[in-house]
C-alpha positions as CSV (number, residue, x, y, z in Angstrom):
1,M,-7.4,3.1,-26.9
2,E,-10.1,5.3,-28.6
3,S,-13.5,3.8,-27.9
4,T,-16.7,5.1,-27.8
5,T,-17.8,2.9,-24.8
6,T,-19.8,4.9,-22.1
7,R,-20.3,2.0,-19.9
8,I,-17.5,1.4,-17.5
9,D,-16.9,-2.4,-17.9
10,P,-17.6,-3.7,-14.3
11,A,-14.4,-5.6,-14.3
12,V,-12.5,-2.6,-13.8
13,I,-14.2,-1.9,-10.7
14,R,-12.7,-2.9,-7.8
15,S,-12.6,-2.8,-4.3
16,Y,-10.8,0.3,-3.9
17,D,-9.9,2.1,-7.4
18,L,-10.6,0.9,-11.0
19,R,-8.1,-0.9,-12.5
20,G,-8.0,-2.6,-15.8
21,V,-5.8,-3.6,-18.8
22,V,-5.7,-0.6,-21.4
23,G,-7.6,-1.2,-24.5
24,R,-9.0,-4.1,-23.5
25,Q,-11.0,-3.1,-20.6
26,L,-10.3,0.3,-19.8
27,H,-10.9,2.9,-22.8
28,L,-10.4,6.7,-23.5
29,G,-14.2,6.7,-23.4
30,D,-14.8,5.2,-19.7
31,A,-12.0,8.4,-18.4
32,R,-14.0,10.6,-19.8
33,Q,-17.5,9.0,-18.6
34,L,-15.9,8.6,-14.7
35,G,-15.1,12.6,-15.3
36,L,-19.0,13.5,-16.3
37,A,-20.3,10.8,-13.7
38,Y,-17.5,12.0,-10.6
39,A,-18.5,16.0,-11.8
40,G,-22.2,15.3,-11.3
41,W,-21.6,13.6,-7.5
42,M,-19.6,16.2,-7.0
43,R,-22.2,19.0,-7.8
44,A,-25.1,17.4,-6.3
45,R,-22.9,18.3,-3.1
46,G,-21.8,21.5,-4.1
47,L,-18.4,20.6,-4.7
48,R,-16.3,22.0,-7.3
49,R,-12.6,22.2,-6.7
50,I,-10.5,19.2,-7.6
51,A,-6.8,18.2,-8.0
52,I,-6.1,15.5,-11.4
53,G,-2.2,13.7,-11.1
54,R,-1.4,11.2,-13.0
55,D,1.7,8.4,-13.2
56,G,4.7,7.7,-15.2
57,R,2.8,4.6,-17.6
58,L,2.5,5.2,-21.1
59,S,-1.1,5.4,-21.1
60,S,-1.5,7.9,-18.4
61,P,-0.8,11.1,-20.3
62,E,-3.7,10.3,-22.7
63,L,-5.7,9.1,-19.7
64,E,-5.9,12.2,-17.9
65,R,-6.5,14.6,-20.6
66,T,-9.6,12.6,-21.4
67,L,-10.7,12.4,-17.9
68,I,-10.4,16.4,-17.3
69,E,-12.2,16.9,-20.1
70,G,-15.3,15.2,-19.1
71,L,-14.4,16.9,-16.0
72,V,-14.4,19.9,-17.3
73,A,-17.6,19.4,-19.3
74,G,-19.0,18.3,-16.2
75,G,-18.8,21.9,-14.8
76,M,-15.3,21.2,-12.1
77,L,-12.7,23.5,-11.8
78,V,-9.6,20.9,-12.4
79,H,-6.5,21.6,-11.0
80,R,-3.7,20.2,-13.1
81,I,-0.8,18.7,-10.2
82,G,1.0,16.6,-12.9
83,L,3.2,13.9,-12.8
84,G,3.8,12.4,-9.3
85,P,3.4,10.0,-6.8
86,T,-0.1,9.4,-5.6
87,P,0.5,10.6,-2.4
88,Q,1.5,14.3,-4.0
89,L,-2.1,14.4,-5.1
90,H,-3.5,13.5,-1.3
91,F,-1.3,16.4,0.0
92,A,-2.5,19.3,-2.8
93,V,-6.0,17.9,-1.7
94,H,-5.3,18.9,2.3
95,A,-2.7,21.7,1.8
96,Y,-4.8,23.4,-0.5
97,A,-8.3,22.2,1.2
98,L,-9.4,21.2,-2.5
99,D,-12.8,19.1,-2.6
100,G,-11.4,16.6,-3.9
101,G,-9.1,14.3,-6.3
102,I,-8.4,11.9,-8.8
103,M,-5.1,10.0,-9.6
104,V,-4.4,8.4,-12.8
105,T,-2.3,5.2,-12.0
106,A,-2.7,1.3,-11.4
107,S,0.1,1.3,-8.5
108,H,1.8,-1.4,-8.8
109,N,0.3,-3.5,-11.1
110,P,2.0,-4.2,-14.4
111,G,2.4,-1.5,-17.4
112,D,0.2,-2.7,-19.9
113,E,-2.7,-1.6,-17.1
114,N,-4.3,1.6,-15.8
115,G,-6.9,3.2,-13.4
116,F,-8.0,5.6,-11.2
117,K,-7.9,6.1,-7.5
118,L,-10.5,8.6,-6.7
119,M,-10.9,10.9,-3.6
120,I,-13.8,13.2,-2.1
121,G,-12.5,15.5,0.5
122,T,-9.7,14.1,2.0
123,E,-11.2,10.7,2.0
124,P,-10.8,7.6,-0.3
125,V,-14.0,6.5,-2.5
126,H,-14.2,2.8,-2.2
127,G,-16.7,0.0,-1.7
128,D,-20.5,0.6,-2.4
129,M,-20.0,4.6,-2.3
130,L,-17.4,3.9,-5.5
131,R,-20.0,1.6,-7.5
132,A,-22.4,4.0,-6.9
133,L,-20.2,6.8,-8.3
134,V,-19.4,5.2,-11.5
135,A,-23.0,4.5,-12.0
136,T,-24.1,7.9,-11.9
137,S,-25.3,9.0,-15.2
138,G,-23.0,12.4,-15.6
139,T,-24.6,15.5,-17.8
140,P,-22.5,18.2,-18.9
141,S,-22.8,21.5,-16.9
142,P,-21.5,25.0,-17.3
143,G,-18.5,26.8,-15.8
144,G,-15.9,24.2,-15.8
145,T,-12.1,25.1,-16.4
146,A,-8.8,23.6,-15.8
147,I,-5.4,25.1,-15.0
148,D,-1.6,24.3,-14.2
149,F,-1.0,23.8,-10.5
150,P,2.3,22.6,-9.6
151,V,2.6,22.0,-5.9
152,S,5.7,18.9,-6.2
153,Q,8.0,22.5,-4.6
154,A,5.7,22.8,-1.8
155,Y,5.3,18.9,-1.2
156,V,9.2,18.3,-1.4
157,T,9.5,21.5,0.9
158,R,7.3,19.4,3.7
159,L,8.8,16.4,3.5
160,Q,12.4,17.5,3.9
161,A,11.6,19.4,7.4
162,L,10.3,16.0,8.6
163,M,13.8,15.0,9.3
164,R,15.6,16.6,12.2
165,A,18.6,13.9,12.8
166,G,21.1,11.7,11.3
167,R,23.1,11.9,8.6
168,P,22.2,8.4,6.7
169,T,23.9,7.0,3.5
170,V,20.7,6.2,1.9
171,V,20.2,4.1,-1.5
172,W,16.9,5.4,-3.3
173,D,15.4,2.5,-5.7
174,C,12.0,4.4,-7.4
175,G,11.4,1.4,-9.6
176,N,11.0,3.7,-12.7
177,G,7.7,5.0,-10.8
178,A,6.4,8.2,-10.3
179,V,8.2,8.4,-7.3
180,G,11.1,8.9,-9.6
181,A,9.6,12.9,-11.0
182,L,10.8,14.3,-7.3
183,I,13.3,12.3,-6.0
184,K,16.3,14.1,-6.8
185,R,14.8,17.5,-5.5
186,L,14.0,15.4,-2.2
187,T,17.3,14.4,-1.5
188,Q,19.0,17.2,-2.4
189,G,17.8,18.9,0.6
190,L,18.2,15.8,3.0
191,P,21.2,15.2,5.0
192,G,23.6,12.7,4.4
193,R,25.0,10.8,1.1
194,H,22.0,9.9,-1.0
195,F,22.1,6.9,-4.1
196,L,19.9,7.3,-6.6
197,L,18.5,3.9,-8.3
198,N,16.2,3.8,-11.0
199,S,15.1,6.9,-11.1
200,R,14.2,7.6,-14.6
201,V,10.3,7.6,-15.1
202,D,9.1,4.8,-17.4
203,G,6.3,3.3,-17.6
204,R,7.3,0.0,-19.0
205,F,9.4,-0.5,-15.5
206,P,12.4,-2.0,-17.4
207,A,14.3,-2.3,-14.2
208,H,12.0,-4.7,-11.9
209,H,8.5,-5.3,-11.4
210,P,7.4,-1.9,-9.0
211,D,6.3,-3.9,-6.2
212,P,8.2,-3.6,-2.6
213,S,6.4,-6.5,-1.3
214,I,8.1,-9.3,-3.5
215,G,11.5,-9.8,-2.1
216,E,12.4,-10.7,-5.8
217,N,12.3,-7.0,-6.8
218,L,14.4,-5.8,-4.2
219,R,17.6,-8.1,-5.6
220,E,19.0,-5.2,-6.9
221,L,18.4,-2.5,-4.3
222,R,20.0,-4.9,-1.8
223,S,22.9,-5.6,-3.8
224,M,23.5,-1.8,-4.5
225,V,23.4,-1.0,-0.6
226,R,26.2,-3.2,-0.1
227,A,28.3,-1.6,-2.7
228,H,27.7,1.3,-1.1
229,E,28.2,0.4,2.0
230,A,24.8,2.5,2.8
231,D,22.6,2.3,5.9
232,L,19.5,1.4,4.0
233,G,17.8,1.2,1.2
234,I,14.7,2.0,0.5
235,A,12.2,0.9,-2.5
236,F,8.7,2.4,-3.9
237,D,5.8,0.9,-5.8
238,G,4.6,2.4,-8.8
239,D,2.6,5.3,-7.7
240,G,4.6,5.5,-4.5
241,D,1.9,4.6,-1.7
242,R,4.0,1.9,-0.7
243,L,7.9,1.0,0.5
244,G,10.0,-1.9,0.5
245,V,13.1,-1.2,3.3
246,V,16.2,-3.0,3.7
247,D,18.9,-2.2,6.3
248,G,23.1,-1.8,5.4
249,S,23.5,-6.0,5.2
250,G,21.2,-6.3,2.3
251,A,18.9,-8.1,4.5
252,I,14.6,-7.1,3.7
253,V,13.3,-5.6,6.8
254,W,9.6,-6.4,6.6
255,P,6.8,-3.9,6.7
256,D,5.5,-5.2,10.5
257,Q,9.3,-4.7,11.4
258,V,9.4,-1.4,9.9
259,L,6.4,-0.4,11.8
260,L,7.2,-1.6,15.3
261,L,10.5,0.3,15.1
262,L,8.3,3.4,14.1
263,A,5.6,2.4,16.8
264,A,8.5,2.6,19.3
265,D,8.9,6.3,18.4
266,V,5.2,7.0,18.4
267,L,4.6,5.3,21.8
268,A,7.6,7.3,23.5
269,A,5.5,10.5,22.5
270,A,2.2,9.0,22.9
271,P,2.2,6.0,25.7
272,G,-0.7,4.0,25.6
273,A,-1.7,4.9,22.1
274,S,-3.3,2.6,19.5
275,V,-1.1,1.2,16.9
276,V,-2.9,-0.6,14.1
277,A,-1.9,-3.4,11.6
278,D,-3.7,-5.9,9.5
279,V,-4.3,-9.5,10.0
280,K,-1.0,-10.6,8.4
281,S,1.3,-9.1,10.6
282,S,3.7,-10.8,12.8
283,R,3.0,-11.9,16.0
284,V,6.5,-10.1,17.1
285,L,4.6,-6.5,16.6
286,F,1.7,-7.2,17.8
287,E,3.6,-8.3,21.5
288,G,6.0,-5.5,20.8
289,I,3.6,-2.8,20.7
290,A,2.2,-4.4,24.2
291,R,5.6,-4.9,25.4
292,L,6.1,-1.0,24.2
293,G,3.1,0.2,26.3
294,G,0.5,0.7,23.6
295,R,-2.6,-1.3,22.6
296,A,-2.2,-3.3,19.4
297,V,-5.2,-3.1,17.4
298,M,-5.7,-5.9,14.5
299,A,-7.6,-5.1,11.3
300,P,-8.9,-6.5,7.9
301,S,-5.9,-6.6,5.2
302,G,-6.4,-3.8,2.6
303,Y,-5.1,-0.6,2.9
304,V,-8.6,1.3,2.7
305,R,-9.5,-0.9,5.5
306,V,-6.3,-0.7,8.2
307,R,-7.2,3.4,7.5
308,D,-10.7,2.9,8.6
309,A,-9.6,1.3,11.5
310,M,-7.1,3.7,12.5
311,V,-9.4,6.5,12.4
312,R,-12.1,4.8,14.3
313,E,-9.4,3.9,16.9
314,Q,-7.9,7.1,16.4
315,A,-4.4,5.5,16.1
316,P,-1.1,8.0,15.5
317,L,0.2,5.1,13.1
318,A,-1.1,1.9,11.6
319,G,0.7,-0.2,8.6
320,E,0.0,-3.1,6.6
321,M,2.1,-6.2,5.2
322,S,1.9,-5.0,1.8
323,G,4.2,-1.5,2.8
324,H,1.3,0.9,3.3
325,I,2.0,2.8,6.1
326,F,0.0,5.6,8.1
327,F,0.9,8.6,10.5
328,A,-2.7,9.9,11.4
329,D,-0.4,13.6,10.6
330,C,0.1,12.8,7.6
331,W,-2.2,15.0,5.0
332,Q,-5.3,13.3,7.2
333,G,-3.8,10.1,7.6
334,T,-2.5,9.4,4.2
335,D,-0.6,5.7,3.1
336,D,2.8,8.3,1.8
337,A,5.7,6.1,1.7
338,L,7.9,9.2,1.0
339,F,6.6,10.9,4.4
340,A,6.8,7.4,5.9
341,A,10.6,7.3,4.6
342,V,12.1,10.3,5.9
343,R,10.2,9.8,9.5
344,L,12.4,6.7,9.1
345,L,15.3,8.2,8.7
346,D,14.5,10.7,11.1
347,C,13.3,8.1,13.9
348,L,16.8,6.5,13.2
349,G,19.0,9.3,13.7
350,R,17.6,10.1,16.7
351,A,17.8,6.6,18.6
352,G,21.1,6.6,17.6
353,R,21.5,2.9,16.5
354,T,21.6,1.6,12.9
355,L,18.4,-0.6,11.0
356,G,20.5,-3.6,11.1
357,E,20.9,-3.1,14.8
358,F,17.0,-3.2,15.1
359,R,16.5,-5.6,13.0
360,Q,18.9,-8.5,15.1
361,S,17.6,-7.3,18.2
362,L,14.2,-9.2,17.0
363,P,13.5,-12.7,17.8
364,P,14.0,-14.9,14.6
365,T,10.7,-16.6,13.1
366,S,10.2,-18.4,10.3
367,A,7.1,-17.7,8.2
368,T,5.6,-18.0,4.2
369,P,4.6,-15.4,2.2
370,E,1.3,-14.8,1.0
371,L,0.2,-18.2,-0.6
372,R,-2.8,-17.9,-2.8
373,I,-4.6,-21.0,-3.6
374,P,-7.4,-20.9,-6.2
375,C,-10.8,-21.6,-5.0
376,P,-14.2,-20.5,-6.7
377,D,-15.9,-17.4,-5.5
378,G,-19.2,-19.8,-4.5
379,R,-16.7,-22.2,-2.6
380,R,-14.6,-19.6,-0.2
381,S,-17.0,-19.0,2.3
382,E,-18.0,-22.4,2.8
383,V,-14.6,-23.8,3.2
384,L,-14.0,-21.4,5.9
385,Q,-17.1,-22.6,7.7
386,Q,-16.3,-26.1,7.5
387,V,-12.9,-24.9,8.8
388,A,-14.3,-22.6,11.2
389,E,-16.5,-25.1,12.5
390,R,-14.0,-27.9,13.3
391,L,-11.3,-25.3,14.8
392,A,-14.5,-24.4,17.5
393,A,-15.3,-27.9,18.0
394,A,-11.5,-28.4,19.1
395,G,-11.5,-25.2,21.3
396,A,-8.9,-23.3,19.6
397,K,-8.0,-19.7,19.8
398,V,-9.4,-18.0,16.5
399,D,-9.3,-14.6,15.8
400,T,-12.3,-13.4,12.7
401,T,-11.4,-10.1,12.2
402,D,-10.2,-11.2,8.9
403,G,-10.7,-14.8,7.8
404,L,-9.2,-17.1,10.3
405,R,-6.3,-16.4,12.5
406,V,-5.7,-19.3,14.4
407,A,-3.0,-18.9,17.4
408,E,-1.0,-22.0,18.2
409,T,1.7,-22.6,21.1
410,D,4.6,-21.8,18.6
411,G,3.0,-19.4,16.3
412,W,0.2,-19.0,14.2
413,W,-1.5,-19.6,11.0
414,L,-4.0,-17.4,8.9
415,L,-7.3,-18.7,6.1
416,R,-8.7,-16.0,4.6
417,A,-10.6,-15.2,1.3
418,S,-9.0,-13.1,-1.3
419,G,-10.5,-9.6,-1.7
420,T,-9.6,-9.1,-5.1
421,E,-9.6,-12.7,-6.9
422,P,-10.9,-16.3,-6.5
423,K,-8.9,-17.7,-4.2
424,L,-7.8,-18.6,-0.8
425,T,-4.7,-16.8,1.0
426,I,-2.7,-18.6,3.4
427,R,-0.1,-17.3,6.1
428,C,1.8,-19.2,8.5
429,E,4.3,-18.1,11.0
430,A,6.6,-20.1,13.7
431,A,9.6,-19.8,16.1
432,D,11.8,-22.3,13.3
433,E,11.3,-24.2,10.2
434,A,10.0,-27.6,12.3
435,G,7.5,-25.4,13.4
436,L,6.1,-23.6,10.2
437,E,6.3,-27.0,8.7
438,R,3.9,-28.5,11.3
439,L,1.5,-25.0,11.0
440,R,1.4,-26.0,7.1
441,E,0.4,-29.3,7.5
442,T,-2.0,-28.5,10.2
443,V,-3.4,-25.8,7.4
444,A,-3.0,-28.9,4.3
445,G,-4.6,-30.7,6.2
446,H,-8.4,-28.6,6.7
447,L,-7.7,-27.7,3.2
448,H,-7.8,-31.6,2.1
449,R,-10.9,-31.9,4.1
450,C,-13.0,-29.6,2.0
451,G,-11.5,-31.1,-1.0
452,I,-8.7,-28.4,-2.0
453,E,-5.1,-30.0,-1.7
454,L,-2.3,-27.2,-0.9
455,P,0.6,-28.1,-3.7
456,A,3.8,-29.3,-2.5
457,G,6.6,-27.0,-2.0
458,K,4.4,-24.3,-1.0
459,T,5.7,-23.3,2.5
460,G,8.0,-20.8,1.1
461,G,9.4,-20.2,4.8
462,R,12.4,-17.9,5.4
463,R,14.0,-16.6,8.7
464,R,12.2,-13.3,8.4
465,A,14.6,-11.5,11.4
466,A,17.9,-12.7,9.2
467,E,17.2,-12.8,5.7
468,V,20.8,-12.4,4.0
469,A,20.9,-13.8,0.6
């Protein structure tokens, strides 16, 4: 990983963070340069006290050390909070009124990658601001120092206080990610019975890829829930800001379904409040929020954009299909999967019904996963424009919050440009398999007219309210 590189590779600068393959795209010199650049940006604004945390990747300790060298050289007072999930960093900044923070993590990406998530105050740094900060020419400044600043016990104690009802049996799958650093202490202080799965932090992720939005990665959790006759199972991504959930039968309860359950609880306390969900979420969620007396708000995909919509709408709750769930009262609206998990347990305890009973009460639907079709960057907007013109000529009902979300009599379909790669993304949902196939054929027809083929067998349909395979 050694490098004298001082200019950070533009390829690692993403929409919401810095992320790349260690040793090929991301080097130790980049970590030090980022530290100096961040320090220069903060000094210019009179800010100095920052927190630094890291996940469990094999490269994280060395990247953290070199990052801190740059920050100290740039005059920052660094609070080292150590190994743990990204939300622990947000907690530290919020609870101790620090000026900002940096997390060394590549979230759910493969183990050979790593990166950095930046905060100024309690706000994430992203987009144009992130690019401008990284481009800053940081220079050394006196007065910098680093201190150990353990906060995990205070964080765990705050989480434990969220659960006021219920004694559930829960299986927790940490996926060998950073949540494993504190899950034993957390669950020992929660009522009920708790079984830990893959709780040893291991940056090689030997059990499975740490992305709970992919059904295959929940296979072991589903099996263990059935084996222990548990009420539910909860899984986390590599840095603990996203969760996946299964009920007592082992059926996956998708993030928009979890959001609807939480929305019922939140809206009972705040009638008429807004609830935000991303454009990929089910119609069942948006219609369900309205039936509960809430105001459903559709936001573009991307966890930062969902959070921005939550803040703008003054919503107490928001979520994204990838598993990010935001509570406005969680460290200034942070996507903390541990916070969301404990709130879910408390919600179920007070509701007096199981997660499985809630899932079974939902109307069954058939949906595709998110389909990703290669499309050159230069053509994506052209394809969307052509499809939009045809839809307008046909008088279709189209929401343009993020791409084209088209409402049909028996479902909906979405066509949008990926924000992270040169691809178009597609999602369809209908009342049954026949309707799903019709929607797929509709999308395939639009793409065909643009010279793009939707590969055969790409439907991926599933019964979302009854997946118990």
